[in-house]
N, C-alpha and C positions, 0 to 999 in steps of 0.2 A: 820384376814384381817377385814378392815373396810368397809363396802358397803355404799356409797351413791348414794341416790335418785336421778332419773332424776329432780324433783322438786327443790331438796335442790342444786342439781349444778345450775340451771336456777338462782336461789337466788344470789348462790355467783357469778356469773358472772356478775349479776346486781349492786351487792356491789361494785366490782372491777371495773365496769365501773364508777360508781358515784365518786368512790375514784380518778380515773384517771382522769376524767374531772372537778371535782374538786380542783386538785393539781396543783402546778404552777412550771413554770421553770425559770430559771434564765440565763440571756444573758448579756453578758457585750457589750457595745456599745460605743467606743470612751473613754473609761476608767470608765464607769458609768454601773451601773448595774440595769438591770430591769427586772420584774417579767413577765412570759409570761405564757399564757393559753396552753395547749395543741395543740390547734387550730394555735396558733399563730407558736407555736415551728414548727408544720407540715410544716407551710408557708415558715418559714425560712429555713428548710433543703430542701425543693423542689426547692428553689430559689437558694440555693447553688449547690444542684446537678446539676440543668440545668446550672450554670457558669461552673461547672467543666469538665461536659459532654461536652460542647460546647470548651473548650480549649483543651481536648483531641483530636477535628477532626482538631486542626490548623496544617496548614503544617510545620511553622518553630518551630519544638517542641523541644527549648532549655531551659537551666536553666534561661537564661537571659528574657524569657518571661513570664511576669505576674508571678514572682516567689513568691508572696504571696499568690496566689490562690492555697491552698490545705487545707487538714483536717489538722486543728491545733487546738487540745483540750485544751482549758483555762477554769479552773475551772469546768471542767466535762460537759461542754457545748460546740457546734460548734458554732463559731463566725464569718461569713463571713464578717460582717459589717468592719472588721478591713483590710479587701484586697483593694490592690491597685485599685483606680477608682470608688470605691463603696462608697455611701452615703444610710445611712441606718433612718430611722426614730426610734422615743423610742419605737418601737415594734421589731426592730431587721428585719424589712421587706426592702428590696432595694427601694430607691427612686429615686435612679440617679445611672447613669453608665457612666463613663466618660473616655474613653479609647483614648483621641486624640492623633495621631501621635506617634503611638506604633510600626507600621510596621506590624502588625499582617496580617497573610495570612491565612484565612480560609474563611468557607462558611457563608453570613449571614442567611440563612434559617436553617442552624443547631442548631441555638439558639432558644429554646424553648419560645416564647415570653409569652406564655398563662401563664406561673408560675409566671410573675411580675404583679401582681394586682393592685399592689401599686405603679408602677413606674412613675415617673414624668418629668425626664430628661434623655434622652438617646443621646450621642455624641460619633459616633464610625468613627469620621471624620478623613482624612489623614492618612488612612491605605490600606494596598492592599486586602481587603476584596471582595469577589467574592459572586457568586451565585445571589438570588432574594430577594425582599422583601416578607416574606410570607403573606398570608392573614390574618393570627392568629394576625397581629400586630395591627389591629382594636379592639381587646379585650382590649387594654390599656386604659381604660376609663378616667384614671387620667394624661394621658400624656399631656404636654403641649410644651415641646421641643424635636424635634426629627431632629437629625444633623448624616447625612450618606456622607457628600461631600466628595469628593476627594477619590474614592475609584473604585473598578472594577464592581460594582453591576449593574445586567443586567435586562432584562425581563420588564414587565410592571409594571406602579405602580397601586397596587390592589385598585379595587373600594372599597372595605373595610375600607381603609384609611380615607373615609367620616364618619367613625363611631366615630373619636377621636375630640368628640365635645370639649373637653378642649384645643384642640392643639392651640398654637398661634404663634409657629415659625415651618418652614417645611424647611430644608436645605437639597436638593438632588443634587445639581451642582456636575459637574465633575464627570460623571459615563459613565455607557452606556447603560442606560435606553432607552428603544423604546417604541413604543404605543404611545398611545395621554393621554393627560390628563384627568382622570375620571371625568366627572360631578360631580360626589358626593362631590368632593373636595369643591364646592361652597356651601356646608352646613355648613362650618367651620367658622361660622360667627364670631369666636374669632382670627381667623388668622391676626397676625400683618405682618408677613414677609413669602415670599414664595420664592424660588430659585430651578428652574431646569436646571440652566444655564450649557452649554457644555454638552449636552448628545445627544442622538441620537430621540428625542423625534419628533411625527409629528401630521400630524391633525389640527384640529381648535382651538382656544383659546376659551374656553369654553362660550358660550354665557351668561350663569348665574353669571360672573365673577363680575359682578356689586352688587351681593348680600353681597361679602366680605366687606361691610362699614368700616371695622376696620383697612383693610388692608392699611399698610405703603409703603410696598416694594414688587413689583412684577417683578421679575426678571426671563426672558424665554429665553435670549440670548443664540444664538450659538445652534441652532438645526434647524429642518425644518419644522416648522409650517406652514400653509399654511391659506388661506382664508382671511379674512379681520378683522379689528381690531372692536371687539364687541362697540356697540354703548353703552350696558350699562356699560362699562369701566369709562367712564365720570360722573359716580355716585359716585366713589372711591374719595371722597371730602378730606380723609385724606391722599390720596397717595402722598409721597414724592419722590419714586424712579420707574420709570417706563423703563425697559431695555428689550428691545425686538429686538435688533440689531442682524444681520446675522442670516435670516430667510427668509422665503419665502412669507412673509405675502404680501399682495395683496390690491387692493381697495383703496378708500380715507383714508384722516385723518378724523376721527368725527368733525364734525362743530363746535361741543360744547366742543373741547377739552380745553378750558378756563376755564372751570369749576372744572379743577383741580389746584383749587387755593393754594395748600400746595406742589405743585411738586418742587422739588429742581433739579432733572435730569430727562430729557426726553431724549431716545436712542431709534431710530429707523432706524439706517444708516443700508445699505445693505439689504436692502428688494426689492421689487417690487411696492412699493408705487405709485399711479397716483393721478392726480387732483392737487388742488392747496392748499398752506399752507393757513388754515383758519387764519383770521384776528383776531379770537380770542383769538389767541396765547397771544395778548396784555395784556391779562388779569392774563396771568401767573408771577406776580409780585414775587415770590419767585425763580423764577427757575435760576439755575446758570450756566445749562449745557444743552444745545440744540442741538442735532446732527439727520440731517436727510440725509446726504449724501448718495451717492450711492443709490437712488432710479430712479424713471422715474416722479418726481415733475415737473410740469410745471406751467405757471402764473409767477406773478411777487413775489417779496418779500416785505411781508407786512412792511407797514410803522410803525406800531404798536410794532415791536421789540423795537423801541427807547424806548418805555414806560418801558423797562425789565431794570431798574438801577441796579439789582444785577446781570446781565449776566455776565459771565465770558468767557464762549465757546459757540460761534455759528459756526458751521460745516453744510455746506448748498450745499458742492461741488458736482460734478459728478450728476448733474441732468439736466432738461432742462429749467431751469428758465432763463426767459428774461428779457426786462424793465432793469431802471438804479438802480444804489445801492441808498438806501435810505439813504438821507444824515445824519436824524437824529439818525442812528445807531451810529455815533462817539458821542452821548450823554449817552451811555452805558459806564457809567465810570468805572465800574469793569470790561470790558471787557480785555480781555489777549490774547485770540485766536480766529481771523475770518478766516474763510475759505470758500471763495465764487466761487472757481476756476472750471473749466471744465463746464461752464455752457454756456448760449447764452446771458450774459449780454451786454449791450452796455453803452454809453455815457461816461461822463467823471467820473473820480475817485474822489468822494467829498473831497474837501479839511475839511471837517469838522472830517473826520476819525483820523486827527490830534489831535483832543480833546479827545480821548481815551487813554491818557498817559501812561495806566497802559499795553499797547499792547505788547507782545512779539512775535507773529505771525501773520504775514497778507498776506495771500494767495489769489489773484486775477486772478492768472494765467488760460490761455486756454480760453478766453472769446472773446469779440466783442469791447474791451473799446479802448477808443481814447482820445484826448486830449493831455495836457502835464501833468506831473510829479510835483506836487507842491513842493515847496521846504520847506514847513510847515511840512512836513512828518520828518524834520531832529530833530524835538521836540522829538521824542518818542524814550527817551533815553532807555527803555526795551527793545527795538525790538531787537529779536535774530534771525528771519528769514523774508525776505522780498520777496517774489516771486510774479512777475507780469509777467512770460514769455508768450510769445504767444498771444499778443495782438496787438494793432494797435498804442499804445502812441508813441508820436515823442515828438521833441525837446531835448535839451541836458539834460544830467544827472547832478541834481542840486547839486553844491558843497557842500552844507549844509547837504548832507549824510553823509561826512566824519567826524560828530559829532556820529555817531550812535556807540558808542564804544562796544556796545555789541553784535552788528550784527554779525552774524556766516555765515548766508547763504544769500547771495545776487543775485538773478537770474532775470534779464531783457532780457533774451532771446527772439529772434524772434519777435522783435517790430520794431520801427523806428526811433529809437534815432539817432542823430547825434552829431557833435561836437566831440570834444576830452575828452579822459577819463579823469576825472579830478583829479589833484594832491591829492587832500585831501582824495580820494580812500586809499591812503596808510596808512592813519591816523587810518585805522580799526583793532586794534591790535587783534581782536578776530576773525577776519575774516578766514574761513575755505573754503567756497567753493564760487567762482566769476564766473558768467556766465554772461556774456555781447555778447554771439554771436549772428549771425546773427543780426545784424543791419547796420547803416550806419556810423559809427563812423570811425573819421579819426584823423590825427596827430600823435604824437609819444605815445608809452607806457612809463608810468611815470618811470622815472629812481630810484624814492625811493622805487621801488616795494620789496626791501629787509626789509623793515619795517614793514611787516606784519609778525608781531611776532609770532603767532600761527603756520607759516609755516616754522617757521627756523629750527624745529626738529620735529621728530616724535612723535605725539599727546599721552600723556600720560592717557588723560581723554576720551579715545573713547567711553566710554558706554554713555557719554552724547548725542554727536551726534547720535550714534545708536539709542538711545531712541527717539530723535526728528525724526530720519529719519523713523523708523518702526511704531512710533504710531501716530504722527502727521504730519507730513512732507510730501508731494506729490510732486516729484522734478524730472524733467526728466533731463538726460544731455547725451551728445554724449562720450562714453567711449569705447577707441579701435575701432573707426568708427562706431559703433553702439548706435544708440539711445535708452536708456533704464530708468525705474523709479529707483530712488534712492534706494530701498530696495535689488534691485538685486545685486547690489555691494556695498554692507556694508564697506567692506575694504578701499573704497576710501572713506576716511573722511576728504579729503581735494582735490581742485581741482582748474584748473585757464582755463577757456576757453573764449578766445577772438576771436576764429574761425568767418570767413565770415562776415568780415567787409572791411573796406579800410586803415587799420593802417598802418604807414609807419616808416621808419629809421632803426635804428640798434635793434637789439636784447640787452636790457642793460645788463651789464655783471653782474649787480647788481642781476639779477635773479637767479646766480648760488648759493645764498645764502639760497634758500629757500629748505634746504636739508629734511625737511619735507613732501614736496608736493608731493601727489600720481599722479597726473595727470595735465599735460600740454599740451594746444592747439591752438597752432597760426597760424594755419593753414588758406588758402584762403584769405589771406591779401597782403601788398605790402612790408613786412618785407625785407631788403636788408643787404648788408656786411655779415661778418662771422658769424657762430655760436660761442659766448665765449666759451673758453676753458673750462672755470670752470663750465660749465652745466655738464660736466662729477661728478661733487662734489655733486650733487643733489640724495643724496644715497637711498632716499625713492622712487625715481621716476619709477613709473609701465608703465606710457603712455605716450609717448612723438609724437607729431605730428605739424609738421614744412611745410608740405607738401603744394603746389601751394602759393610759394612766390618768390622773388627775391634774396633769399640767395645766396650767390658765396662763393669761395674759398674751402679750404680743408675741409672735415669732420674730427672733432678734434678726435685724437686719443684716447683722454679721456674718449669718449662715448663708447668704449671696454669695460671699467673698472665697467660699471653700472651693475652689475650683478641682482640687482631687475625689471630691466627692462624688461617686457614682450611684449611690442607693441611698435613699432617705426615707423614712415612714413616720409622720408624727400623725397619724391617725386616731381617732376615738380618745380624744382629750377635751379640756375645755377652754381651747385657745379662741382668743377672739380678736378682733381689729383686723385691720388689712394685710393682704398676704404680700410680704416684700417681694419686689420684683428685681430681676437680674436674669441676663441670658442663660447663663447655665443652669442656676437654679430653677427656670420654667423647665429646662428639660427634663427633671427630674420628675415631674409629674404633669404630661400634657393631659393626661385624663381626670386629673383631680383625686388618683386615690390616696395620693400622698396627705390629703387633708381631710379626707372623710370623716364624717362622725366630730367634727368641730362645727357645730349651728353658727357660732357668733363669728365665724370668719367671713370675711367678703373679699370682694375682688377676684382677678382671675387666679386659678381656673374654675371658681366656685360660681354659680348664678346668683348670689348675693350681692346687691349693690352696695358699696359704702355710703355712710352718711355724708361724707365730705363730697362724693360725687354727686349725690342728690341734690345737696342745698346747692351746689355750686350755679346751675341753670335752671330751676325747676319749670319755669314759664317759656323759656325758650324751646324746653323738652316737648312741652305741650303742644305748643305752638307749631313745633315740627309735624308732630302725629296728626293734627288737624289739618295741617296745611296738605300733608299728604293724603288726609282722607277726602278733602275737597276734591284734590286734583283726580281722584280716583272717580267720585260721584259725577263731576262734570264730563270725562271723559265716556261713562258709561252712558249717560243721556244724550251726549251729544251723536255717539254711535246709532241709537236708537231712531233718533230724530230725524239723521241723514238716510237710513235705511227707509223708511216712513214715505218721506217726501220722493225719493227715487222710485220705489216701489209704485205709490199711488199714482203720481202725475205719471210717469212712464207708460201705465196701464192705460191710461185716461187718453194718453197722447195717441197711442195707437187704436183706440176705439173712435177718436174724432175723426182719423184719416178715412175709416170704412163706415161712415155713419149710416150710409145709403142702405146699408144691410140691416143693421141692427137698430138705428136710433128710435124708431116708434115702438120697437116691440120693448126697448130697452128702459123708456119711458112711461110705458103702460106697466110693466112690472113694478117699478119703483112706486107710480101712484096706488097701485093695488097692495103694497107693503105698508104704505103710508096710512091707507084708509083702514086697514085691518088694526094698524098701531092704534088709532083715534079713536076706533070702536071700544078697542079693550080697555083704552084708558078712561071713558065715559062709564063702565060697567064696572070700572073699580072705584069711582069716586060715586 
């Protein structure tokens, strides 16, 4: 046996270590071979083990989830750089992790982020990852892009995220994060984009947010942030997107908001902002979308909006703005969407708005606007929605509006319009919703109503009108007797409401051609004559209200075949005859309210008996009632007789058995009573 001294062993180990660290490993990256030192190979192995360990924790463990992630020996080396979603540098170290949209189900914090010291970009968006953001993510000093959007990640945003000084893009939107935005995030002076949209974040917007001078997009919408908009925010002169809508922000809009001269979109709607709109908004010469709707703003609309020649969307609805509509808004030549509804605006509607020839949506509803309606709006050939409901506008409806060939929604509800409905309205071939209710309109309903081509059949492009209604259009209508905003009844994609006017004459039979119409309301007018029988051909109709008119004649049998009908009101007219029957038809008015106020109607559900039913067999009907009455009398007297017999003879039989005790006293009493009666009778005679 050869004995080796301790000194010799130490020397031998030292030599081996020198050999190890001086030797190199080979790794193949994207088809190229690179030499790695021992340290570099240890880094690669550590990264690979961290990834494999994380994969092993996934809930959805199937062969289809990252199948390339396995220990695959190639040329005697381990090579994670060929795995799906992984990019390496020339040393085999992971620099990019892109696992976008793979449906991964696991915990984010189970990944050992400390193993990826060279990571530059991480994108785990559009998966089902849960858990929390671990604090060790702050060790990724080279990270420039962090994208975790559209997952199920919860918990706080760690304070350590402020250590990522190379970070330029931070996308955390559509998760379940809570708590506040850590103030340390304001140290990331290289940040260009931040999005925390659609989480459960609260607290204030960090006051030092103005330090992020490179910021281009700040997206804070759909959370519960409180407090005011930091004044330092107006230092962000590179900012193009400021989206903080759907929060609980309060206070006023910074007076120098106009410093954000690069701003393209400003969206602060659905908050609790107060005060007035600063005049400095006129400096936002690059802004295309400006929305402050659903706040508590007051004061007038700044005339400076007229300077914004790139402005395409201006939404100031649902505030307490007053004064008149600035006429120079009409010189915003790029304007396609203008919503000033639900305010306290007064005065005339400026004719200059007709200069914004690209307008598609014009909503001035629910104000105190007056005057007459300009015929010049007939030049707005791209107009799809015209909503002037609930104002005090008067005069005739201009016939020029019949040239608005793209118009889909036309509402003049609850104004003071008079005169007749212009025949040219029937030229609006794209029209889906016409609401002229609660005015002083007279004359006849145009006979060419059947020319409304969009209403001739069920709509096959419902998504278009649904998009308008849910995203941009705020419209109230009376459906099934209840006033409701349009988004509540998205299935009602077409409607005609002419109720509460003074329209007279017959209902034209051409209305039966509108087989795609969902709702028809002609109530509270002076219509007369019969209901056209072909109304029953309106196979798409779900709501029909003809109440409070002067309609007469029989109710058409064809109405009973309208299986789509869910609501009907024919009350307070002059209908006569028998109410037609039908299983579905009868369910529309089980209590008779549909037909109330029509005294000449008969049959179910009224109490009036129809003449034909009365004449069929009146004798049998009387005989039946007589026989029933006789049977009841016979039963009554029979019961009395049986009771008398049983009671009298039962008592007499008992007395007879024991007559020795009472017999003589009983008859003595009877004789005494008989004598008294006889004596009294003689006195009377």
